[in-house]
C-alpha positions in Angstrom: 200.3 74.9 35.9 198.5 72.2 37.6 199.1 73.8 41.1 197.9 77.1 39.8 194.6 75.6 38.7 194.2 73.9 42.0 194.7 77.1 43.9 192.3 79.1 41.8 189.6 76.4 42.4 190.1 76.7 46.2 189.7 80.5 46.1 186.6 80.2 44.0 185.0 77.8 46.4 185.6 80.1 49.4 184.2 83.1 47.5 181.1 81.2 46.5 180.5 79.9 50.0 179.9 83.5 51.4 180.8 82.3 54.8 183.5 83.3 57.2 186.2 80.7 57.8 187.1 80.8 61.5 190.5 79.6 62.5 190.5 76.2 64.1 187.2 75.2 62.4 186.8 73.3 59.2 185.2 75.3 56.5 182.2 73.0 56.3 181.3 73.5 60.0 178.2 75.8 60.6 177.1 77.6 63.7 174.6 80.3 64.9 176.2 83.6 65.5 173.8 85.2 68.1 173.8 83.2 71.3 171.1 85.2 73.1 168.1 87.4 72.5 166.9 90.6 74.0 163.6 91.3 75.8 160.4 91.8 73.8 157.6 94.1 74.9 153.9 93.1 74.7 152.2 95.1 71.9 155.5 96.5 70.4 157.3 95.4 67.3 160.2 93.0 67.9 163.0 91.9 65.6 166.2 90.0 66.3 168.6 88.3 63.8 170.2 84.9 64.8 173.1 85.1 62.2 175.3 82.3 61.0 179.0 81.5 60.9 180.8 78.9 58.8 179.1 76.3 56.6 178.0 76.7 53.0 175.1 78.9 51.9 172.2 78.7 51.6 171.1 78.2 55.2 167.8 77.1 56.6 166.6 77.9 60.1 163.9 75.9 61.9 162.5 75.6 65.4 163.0 72.0 66.4 161.8 72.2 70.1 159.6 74.4 72.1 157.6 77.3 70.6 158.0 81.0 69.9 155.8 83.6 71.8 152.5 84.3 70.2 152.8 86.9 67.5 156.4 86.2 66.6 157.8 84.2 63.6 161.2 82.8 62.5 162.2 83.5 58.9 163.9 80.6 57.2 166.3 82.8 55.2 170.0 83.1 55.5 169.9 85.4 58.6 167.3 83.6 60.6 165.3 86.6 61.8 162.7 86.4 64.6 160.2 89.3 64.2 156.6 90.3 64.9 154.5 91.8 67.7 154.2 89.6 70.8 150.7 89.4 72.3 151.5 87.5 75.6 154.1 88.0 78.2 156.2 85.3 79.8 159.5 83.4 79.4 159.5 81.2 76.3 162.2 78.5 75.7 162.8 77.0 72.3 165.6 75.5 70.2 166.6 76.6 66.7 168.5 74.5 64.2 170.5 75.8 61.2 171.4 73.7 58.2 173.8 74.7 55.4 174.2 73.6 51.8 176.4 70.7 52.8 173.6 69.5 55.2 175.8 70.4 58.1 173.6 71.3 61.2 173.9 73.2 64.4 171.4 73.8 67.2 171.1 76.6 69.7 168.8 76.9 72.7 167.1 80.3 73.5 164.9 81.8 76.1 163.0 84.9 75.1 161.3 87.1 77.8 158.2 89.1 76.9 157.2 91.7 79.4 154.7 94.5 79.8 155.7 97.9 78.5 157.8 99.7 81.1 156.1 102.7 82.8 156.7 106.1 81.4 159.8 108.0 82.6 160.3 111.8 82.8 163.7 113.5 82.9 165.7 116.6 82.0 168.3 116.7 79.2 170.8 118.6 81.3 173.9 120.3 80.0 177.2 119.2 81.4 178.1 122.7 82.5 176.5 125.3 84.8 173.7 127.4 83.2 174.8 131.0 82.8 172.8 132.7 80.1 169.2 131.9 78.9 169.0 128.2 78.2 166.3 125.8 77.1 166.4 122.5 78.9 164.3 119.8 77.2 161.8 117.8 79.4 161.8 114.2 78.0 159.0 111.6 78.6 159.9 108.1 77.5 157.2 105.3 76.9 154.6 108.1 76.8 152.0 106.4 74.6 149.4 106.5 77.4 150.4 109.7 79.1 147.8 112.5 78.9 149.1 114.9 81.5 150.6 115.3 84.9 152.7 117.4 87.1 156.4 117.9 88.0 158.1 119.9 90.6 161.7 121.2 91.0 163.5 122.8 93.8 165.0 126.0 92.3 168.6 126.5 93.5 169.8 129.9 94.6 170.8 132.0 91.6 168.6 130.1 89.1 165.8 132.1 87.5 162.9 130.3 85.7 161.8 132.4 82.8 159.3 130.2 81.1 157.9 126.7 80.6 156.5 126.0 77.2 155.5 123.0 75.0 157.8 121.8 72.2 155.1 122.1 69.6 151.4 122.9 69.4 149.3 124.6 72.1 148.7 122.2 74.9 147.8 123.2 78.4 150.8 124.2 80.5 150.5 126.1 83.8 153.5 126.9 86.0 154.5 129.0 89.0 157.3 129.4 91.4 156.5 129.7 95.1 158.9 129.4 98.1 161.6 128.4 95.6 159.6 125.4 94.3 158.7 125.2 90.6 155.4 123.5 89.9 154.3 122.7 86.4 150.9 121.2 85.4 150.4 120.0 81.8 147.8 118.2 79.8 148.4 116.9 76.3 149.0 113.7 74.3 152.1 112.3 72.6 151.2 114.0 69.3 152.8 117.1 70.8 156.1 115.3 71.4 159.2 115.6 69.3 161.8 112.8 69.8 160.2 112.1 73.3 160.6 115.8 74.1 157.4 117.2 75.7 158.4 120.6 77.2 161.1 123.2 77.3 162.3 124.6 80.6 163.8 128.1 80.0 166.1 129.2 82.7 169.1 131.5 83.3 171.5 132.3 86.1 171.9 135.5 88.1 175.3 134.4 89.2 178.4 135.0 87.0 179.7 131.5 87.7 176.4 130.0 86.6 174.2 127.4 88.4 173.7 123.7 87.9 170.1 122.6 87.2 169.1 119.7 89.5 168.0 116.4 87.9 164.4 115.3 87.8 163.6 112.0 89.6 160.5 109.9 90.0 159.7 111.6 93.4 159.3 114.9 91.5 156.8 113.9 88.8 153.3 112.4 88.5 152.2 111.1 85.1 148.5 110.3 84.4 146.5 108.7 81.6 143.3 110.0 80.1 141.2 108.6 83.0 143.5 110.3 85.6 145.0 107.0 86.6 148.6 107.3 87.8 151.1 105.7 85.4 154.4 106.6 87.0 156.1 108.7 89.6 154.8 109.9 93.0 151.2 111.0 93.7 151.3 114.8 93.5 147.8 115.5 92.4 145.6 113.9 95.0 144.8 116.5 97.7 146.1 115.7 101.1 143.4 114.5 103.6 142.3 117.1 106.1 143.6 116.4 109.6 141.0 115.1 111.9 140.1 117.2 115.0 141.8 116.0 118.1 139.6 114.0 120.4 138.8 115.8 123.8 140.7 114.4 126.7 138.9 111.6 128.4 137.4 112.6 131.8 138.4 110.5 134.7 136.0 107.8 135.5 134.3 108.0 138.9 132.9 104.9 140.4 129.3 105.2 141.4 128.5 103.7 144.8 126.6 100.5 144.5 123.0 100.9 145.5 121.7 98.2 147.7 118.1 97.1 147.2 115.8 98.9 149.5 114.7 96.8 152.5 110.9 96.7 153.2 109.9 98.9 156.0 108.8 97.2 159.2 105.1 98.1 159.1 103.3 97.3 162.4 100.4 94.9 162.1 97.0 96.5 161.7 95.0 96.7 165.0 91.9 94.6 165.1 88.7 96.4 164.4 86.1 96.6 167.2 83.0 95.0 165.7 80.9 97.3 167.9 82.3 100.4 166.2 81.9 99.0 162.7 78.5 99.9 161.2 76.6 97.0 159.9 76.5 96.6 156.2 73.5 97.8 154.4 73.0 100.7 156.7 72.7 104.0 154.9 74.8 106.9 155.9 73.0 109.9 157.2 72.5 112.7 154.7 73.9 116.1 155.2 77.0 117.0 157.2 75.9 117.1 160.8 78.7 117.8 163.2 78.7 116.0 166.5 80.3 118.0 169.3 83.3 116.4 170.7 83.2 115.4 174.4 86.0 114.6 176.5 86.1 112.3 179.4 85.9 113.8 182.9 89.4 113.7 184.4 87.6 113.3 187.8 86.2 109.9 188.5 82.4 109.9 189.0 81.8 109.1 192.6 78.5 107.4 191.8 80.2 105.2 189.1 77.6 106.3 186.5 78.4 106.5 182.8 79.5 110.1 182.0 79.5 109.7 178.2 77.8 112.5 176.4 74.8 111.8 174.4 75.6 111.2 170.7 78.9 109.7 171.5 78.7 106.0 170.7 75.0 105.9 172.0 71.6 106.9 170.8 69.9 109.3 173.4 66.9 107.9 175.2 63.8 109.6 176.5 63.0 109.4 180.3 60.5 106.7 179.6 63.2 104.6 178.0 62.2 105.1 174.4 64.8 106.1 171.8 64.9 109.7 170.9 64.9 110.2 167.2 66.6 113.1 165.6 64.4 114.6 163.0 65.8 114.6 159.5 65.9 117.9 157.7 63.3 118.5 155.1 64.5 118.4 151.5 65.7 121.7 150.4 66.3 123.0 154.0 69.7 123.8 155.4 71.4 121.5 157.8 71.0 122.8 161.4 74.0 124.3 163.1 75.3 121.8 165.7 75.7 124.7 168.1 71.9 125.3 168.0 71.1 121.7 168.8 70.1 121.1 172.4 71.7 118.3 174.2 69.1 116.2 176.1 69.6 115.7 179.7 70.8 112.4 181.0 67.9 110.9 182.9 70.2 108.9 185.1 72.3 111.9 186.1 70.2 115.0 185.9 72.1 118.2 185.9 71.8 120.8 188.6 70.2 123.8 187.0 72.4 125.9 189.1 75.5 124.3 187.7 75.1 124.0 184.0 77.3 121.7 182.0 80.5 123.3 180.7 80.6 124.1 177.0 83.5 121.8 176.5 81.4 118.8 177.5 83.2 118.1 180.8 81.3 117.2 183.9 81.3 119.8 186.6 82.3 119.0 190.2 79.4 117.8 192.5 
């Protein structure tokens, strides 16, 4: 009887404890069940339970070292749940302690990483078999909170026929075409048109009896944009390709220009001295009119008498027979200048001319 009472008491204690008794551990030993935590996303709800093994309920969880990321809190209840919405990214290290009803304690060190939201991702939910009859393939966009539109392309395999591309719900903008076996789809709508991350349906069928496999959609085949047309994920498929620049004309061969030497000054002969007798004195007025003095040439034959054969008016002023200077009358104002051919040449008193041998018209002296 006594043994029966003792056994019933033991069963009652285990049932009241509410804790699992692990083999090899005393029933009063407590420990935290979850040794690690997942990754939290900035701006998204996060929740993780630490759990407890052994010990005696109730349990109390506390942070004894370090701190939780901003926006997260630790509940002190039996499960020790960390929850909330983190507001900063980084790696946060802290230590949690659990205490049971018997004041048994256990600590566990954690590192919780908080990162930015991953970029959106686009894919097809493909069937595991070839497409034969008309089939709708869902186009899925994950993490699409900021997606407002974009474009995707697909190389259409031989035998596959694209019948339509349509939204899952609503009437967003969807434009598509197939050219040179390339399917191009442009769309513009927000996540309110999604259903379970499904944005579009690709309706296809096969012209081959054996069917055709639909190729997968990769990041090189889509371009997802936000409301300001900023690229969020994928490859740039919307920016127009730059126009090629015209080719530069071939460079002409350079020809060396001959070096030009500085011009040397010309050898100018020195000016001949001026005969003072031939220079008219300063202050003498030039005769008016344009009288022309007949030219005289020297007699090529030497004068036997050695007399001067210079014609009057050439370097000398003619004289009268009595030795006085013969003045040439100036023309009256308003009269014409006399013709030099009408002017009589006075006789040379020192060498009177023979009236029978008049002086030649060219001014040369006749032979005696």
